[in-house]
C-alpha positions as CSV (number, residue, x, y, z in Angstrom):
1,X,-39.9,113.0,39.5
2,X,-37.3,115.6,40.1
3,X,-34.1,115.6,38.0
4,X,-30.6,115.9,39.4
5,X,-30.3,119.4,38.0
6,X,-33.3,121.4,39.2
7,X,-34.7,123.7,36.5
8,X,-37.7,126.0,36.2
9,X,-40.1,125.9,33.3
10,X,-38.0,128.7,31.8
11,X,-35.0,126.3,31.6
12,X,-32.9,128.2,34.1
13,X,-31.5,126.7,37.4
14,X,-32.4,127.5,41.0
15,X,-31.6,131.1,41.8
16,X,-31.2,132.0,45.5
17,X,-31.5,135.7,44.7
18,X,-35.0,135.3,43.2
19,X,-38.2,134.2,44.8
20,X,-38.7,130.5,44.0
21,X,-41.3,128.0,45.1
22,X,-40.9,124.2,45.3
23,X,-43.6,121.8,43.9
24,X,-44.8,119.5,46.7
25,X,-45.2,116.7,44.2
26,X,-42.2,116.6,42.0
27,X,-40.0,118.7,44.3
28,X,-38.6,120.8,41.5
29,X,-38.1,124.6,42.0
30,X,-39.8,127.3,40.0
31,X,-39.3,131.1,39.7
32,X,-42.4,132.7,41.1
33,X,-42.6,135.0,38.1
34,X,-42.6,132.0,35.7
35,X,-45.5,130.2,37.4
36,X,-47.5,133.3,38.4
37,X,-47.0,132.9,42.2
38,X,-46.2,136.1,44.1
39,X,-43.9,135.9,47.1
40,X,-46.4,137.6,49.3
41,X,-49.0,134.9,48.4
42,X,-46.8,131.9,48.9
43,X,-47.5,131.7,52.6
44,X,-51.2,131.1,51.9
45,X,-50.4,127.9,49.9
46,X,-50.6,124.6,51.8
47,X,-49.5,122.5,48.9
48,X,-48.0,123.9,45.7
49,X,-48.5,122.0,42.4
50,X,-46.4,123.1,39.4
51,X,-48.1,123.4,36.0
52,X,-47.0,119.9,35.0
53,X,-48.1,118.2,38.2
54,X,-51.5,120.1,38.1
55,X,-52.4,117.9,35.2
56,X,-52.3,114.8,37.4
57,X,-52.8,116.1,40.9
58,X,-55.1,119.1,40.4
59,X,-54.5,122.7,41.4
60,X,-52.5,123.9,44.4
61,X,-54.2,123.7,47.8
62,X,-54.7,127.1,49.4
63,X,-55.6,128.0,53.0
64,X,-59.3,128.5,53.5
65,X,-60.7,131.6,55.2
66,X,-62.5,130.7,58.5
67,X,-62.8,134.1,60.1
68,X,-62.6,137.9,59.4
69,X,-61.5,139.0,62.9
70,X,-58.0,137.4,63.2
71,X,-54.8,138.0,61.3
72,X,-54.6,134.2,60.9
73,X,-57.6,134.0,58.7
74,X,-57.5,130.2,58.6
75,X,-57.3,129.7,62.3
76,X,-59.8,126.8,63.1
77,X,-60.1,128.0,66.7
78,X,-60.7,131.7,66.0
79,X,-64.4,131.9,67.1
80,X,-63.6,132.5,70.8
81,X,-60.6,134.7,70.2
82,X,-60.6,138.5,70.4
83,X,-60.8,140.8,67.4
84,X,-57.3,141.9,66.3
85,X,-56.3,145.4,65.2
86,X,-56.4,145.9,61.4
87,X,-58.7,143.1,60.5
88,X,-62.0,143.5,58.5
89,X,-64.1,143.3,61.7
90,X,-61.9,145.8,63.5
91,X,-62.0,148.3,60.6
92,X,-65.7,148.0,60.3
93,X,-66.2,148.7,64.0
94,X,-63.7,151.6,63.8
95,X,-65.5,153.2,60.9
96,X,-68.8,153.0,62.8
97,X,-67.5,155.0,65.7
98,X,-67.6,158.8,66.2
99,X,-64.5,160.6,67.3
100,X,-64.1,164.2,68.3
101,X,-62.3,166.6,66.0
102,X,-58.6,166.9,66.5
103,X,-58.7,170.6,65.7
104,X,-58.2,171.6,69.3
105,X,-54.7,170.1,69.4
106,X,-53.5,170.7,65.9
107,X,-51.4,173.7,65.2
108,X,-51.8,175.1,61.7
109,X,-48.8,177.0,60.2
110,X,-47.7,178.3,56.9
111,X,-44.5,176.9,55.5
112,X,-42.4,180.0,56.3
113,X,-43.6,179.8,60.0
114,X,-42.5,176.3,60.6
115,X,-38.8,176.7,61.2
116,X,-36.1,176.2,63.8
117,X,-37.1,179.4,65.6
118,X,-40.7,178.2,66.0
119,X,-39.5,174.8,67.3
120,X,-37.1,176.3,69.8
121,X,-39.8,178.7,71.1
122,X,-42.9,176.4,71.0
123,X,-41.4,172.9,70.9
124,X,-43.1,170.0,69.1
125,X,-45.6,168.7,71.6
126,X,-48.7,168.9,69.3
127,X,-49.2,167.8,65.7
128,X,-48.4,170.6,63.2
129,X,-50.3,170.9,59.9
130,X,-48.5,173.0,57.3
131,X,-51.3,174.5,55.3
132,X,-49.1,176.2,52.6
133,X,-45.7,174.7,51.5
134,X,-44.4,178.0,50.3
135,X,-41.4,179.0,52.4
136,X,-41.0,175.5,53.9
137,X,-37.6,175.1,52.1
138,X,-38.4,171.6,50.8
139,X,-39.0,170.3,47.3
140,X,-42.5,168.8,47.6
141,X,-44.3,166.6,45.1
142,X,-47.5,167.8,43.4
143,X,-50.6,167.3,45.6
144,X,-52.1,164.9,43.1
145,X,-49.1,162.5,43.1
146,X,-50.2,158.8,43.1
147,X,-48.4,155.5,43.6
148,X,-48.9,155.0,39.8
149,X,-47.0,158.2,39.2
150,X,-44.1,156.9,41.4
151,X,-44.1,153.7,39.3
152,X,-43.7,155.8,36.2
153,X,-40.6,157.4,37.8
154,X,-38.9,154.2,38.9
155,X,-40.3,151.5,36.7
156,X,-42.8,148.6,37.2
157,X,-40.0,146.1,37.9
158,X,-38.3,148.0,40.6
159,X,-37.9,145.8,43.7
160,X,-39.3,147.1,47.0
161,X,-38.5,146.0,50.5
162,X,-41.9,145.3,52.0
163,X,-43.0,144.2,55.5
164,X,-45.9,141.8,56.0
165,X,-47.4,143.5,59.1
166,X,-49.3,140.4,60.3
167,X,-46.3,138.1,60.1
168,X,-43.7,140.7,60.8
169,X,-41.7,139.3,57.9
170,X,-39.7,141.0,55.2
171,X,-40.4,140.2,51.6
172,X,-39.8,141.6,48.1
173,X,-42.4,143.0,45.8
174,X,-42.2,144.7,42.4
175,X,-43.5,148.2,42.1
176,X,-46.3,147.0,39.8
177,X,-47.3,144.5,42.5
178,X,-47.3,147.2,45.1
179,X,-49.5,149.5,43.0
180,X,-51.9,146.6,42.4
181,X,-52.1,146.0,46.1
182,X,-52.3,149.7,47.1
183,X,-55.2,150.3,44.7
184,X,-57.2,147.2,45.6
185,X,-60.3,147.8,47.6
186,X,-60.6,144.5,49.4
187,X,-57.2,144.0,50.9
188,X,-56.8,140.8,52.9
189,X,-53.2,141.6,54.0
190,X,-51.4,144.6,55.4
191,X,-48.1,145.5,53.7
192,X,-45.8,148.4,54.6
193,X,-43.1,150.1,52.5
194,X,-41.0,151.8,55.1
195,X,-38.8,153.8,52.7
196,X,-38.7,154.5,49.0
197,X,-36.4,157.3,47.8
198,X,-37.0,158.5,44.3
199,X,-36.1,162.2,44.4
200,X,-33.4,162.1,41.8
201,X,-34.9,159.5,39.4
202,X,-35.7,162.2,36.8
């Protein structure tokens, strides 16, 4: 079915700088943004069917969840395997436990107290909680800053470098996709943004 020149539904050719997905039927390539497939979801698809091939072969085939305690949620042999950190079962168990307060080891300081002189004298062996930012010497964002506010600064189409924690793989995600993920209540994946500098965007 595939033509010699491989084109997306948008009429543009294959672009190695954009996320693209290949149809498992016709073997054509499609920009993820054109066929509504996000890069971070592509690994969950067993067989991808493009919009045209769906008419004859049905929808794409996705992995089926078989467990809630393993990072590989479709592992058919997961029943006898241990609970992994960060899974739904792990988090439910963690939330049910009681932990002693950390107040005994936390040092509380005002911003003007947390300086080089303090570090040279007291070291940095315990966590420090700066209770007031005044005198800290840093430009701090407002306390009610949200990820949606950050998106307003840099734009919804800004590309982020994201790590899929379970797979330990790098991927790209737009800021709007990250906001959608961050604000979702029932996350099935763990994504990390290691660094996003936006100090001078306005």
